[in-house]
C-alpha positions as CSV (number, residue, x, y, z in Angstrom):
1,M,84.7,110.3,151.8
2,G,82.4,110.7,154.7
3,L,78.8,109.6,155.1
4,G,77.5,112.9,153.9
5,D,79.4,112.4,150.6
6,V,77.8,109.0,150.2
7,K,74.4,110.4,150.8
8,L,75.0,113.1,148.3
9,M,76.2,110.6,145.7
10,G,73.1,108.5,146.4
11,A,70.8,111.4,145.9
12,L,72.5,112.4,142.7
13,G,72.4,108.8,141.5
14,L,68.7,108.7,141.9
15,Y,68.4,111.8,139.9
16,F,71.0,111.2,137.1
17,G,71.0,107.5,136.8
18,L,73.8,104.9,136.8
19,A,75.7,105.9,133.7
20,N,75.8,109.6,134.6
21,I,76.7,109.0,138.3
22,I,79.8,107.0,137.2
23,I,80.8,109.9,135.0
24,I,80.1,112.4,137.9
25,S,82.2,110.3,140.3
26,L,85.1,110.1,137.8
27,V,85.0,113.9,137.1
28,S,84.7,114.6,140.9
29,F,87.8,112.5,141.6
30,L,89.7,114.1,138.8
31,V,88.8,117.7,139.8
32,G,89.4,116.8,143.5
33,A,92.8,115.4,142.7
34,I,93.9,118.4,140.7
35,L,92.6,121.0,143.1
36,S,94.0,119.1,146.1
37,I,97.4,118.9,144.6
38,F,97.2,122.6,143.9
39,L,96.2,123.3,147.5
40,L,99.0,121.2,148.9
41,V,101.7,122.6,146.6
42,T,100.7,126.2,147.4
43,K,100.6,125.3,151.1
44,I,97.1,126.6,151.5
45,K,96.3,123.2,153.1
46,K,98.7,121.0,155.0
47,T,99.0,117.3,154.6
48,D,97.4,116.6,157.9
49,E,94.3,118.7,157.2
50,Y,91.1,117.4,155.7
51,I,89.9,118.6,152.3
52,P,86.1,118.2,152.0
53,F,85.0,116.1,149.0
54,G,81.4,117.4,148.8
55,P,82.3,120.6,146.7
56,F,84.1,118.4,144.2
57,I,81.0,116.2,143.8
58,V,78.9,119.3,143.2
59,I,81.4,120.6,140.6
60,G,81.3,117.2,138.9
61,A,77.5,117.3,138.9
62,F,77.4,120.8,137.3
63,I,80.0,119.7,134.7
64,S,77.8,116.7,133.9
65,I,74.7,118.9,133.5
66,F,76.3,121.4,131.1
67,V,78.7,119.2,129.1
68,P,77.3,116.5,126.8
69,Y,77.6,112.9,127.9
70,T,79.5,111.7,124.8
71,S,82.1,114.5,125.2
72,L,82.7,113.7,128.8
73,V,83.1,110.0,128.0
74,A,85.6,110.8,125.2
75,V,87.6,113.1,127.5
76,L,87.7,110.7,130.4
77,L,88.7,107.8,128.2
78,N,91.6,109.8,126.8
79,I,92.7,110.9,130.3
80,F,92.4,107.5,132.1
81,T,93.8,105.4,129.3
82,L,96.6,107.9,128.7
83,G,95.5,108.5,125.1
84,L,95.7,104.8,124.1
85,Y,92.0,104.4,123.6
86,S,90.7,105.0,120.1
87,K,87.2,104.7,118.5
88,N,88.5,102.1,116.0
89,N,89.1,99.5,118.8
C-alpha cells in the first residue's frame, strides 16, 4: 500500500465509519488477493511488477455500498474462519 491508498482509506473511513471500513478493507484484501493470483497465474503481470491496490479498495467500497452489512459479515466470517464459525457460539 502506498500513501495514496492510505489517504483513500482515510477518506472512506470518514464517510463509512469504523465498522464498515474494517469490512471494506477485508473485502479489498480478499478481492485483491484473488485477482492478483489470477493476474500472476495467467502471466498478465510478472512477480516483479507492482499491482495497484487502489482499484481493489474502490471495488470493496462498492461491494460495501450494495451488499447489506450483516451479509458481508457472515460471508467474511465463514471465509476467514474456514467455516468453523457458527451463530450458536
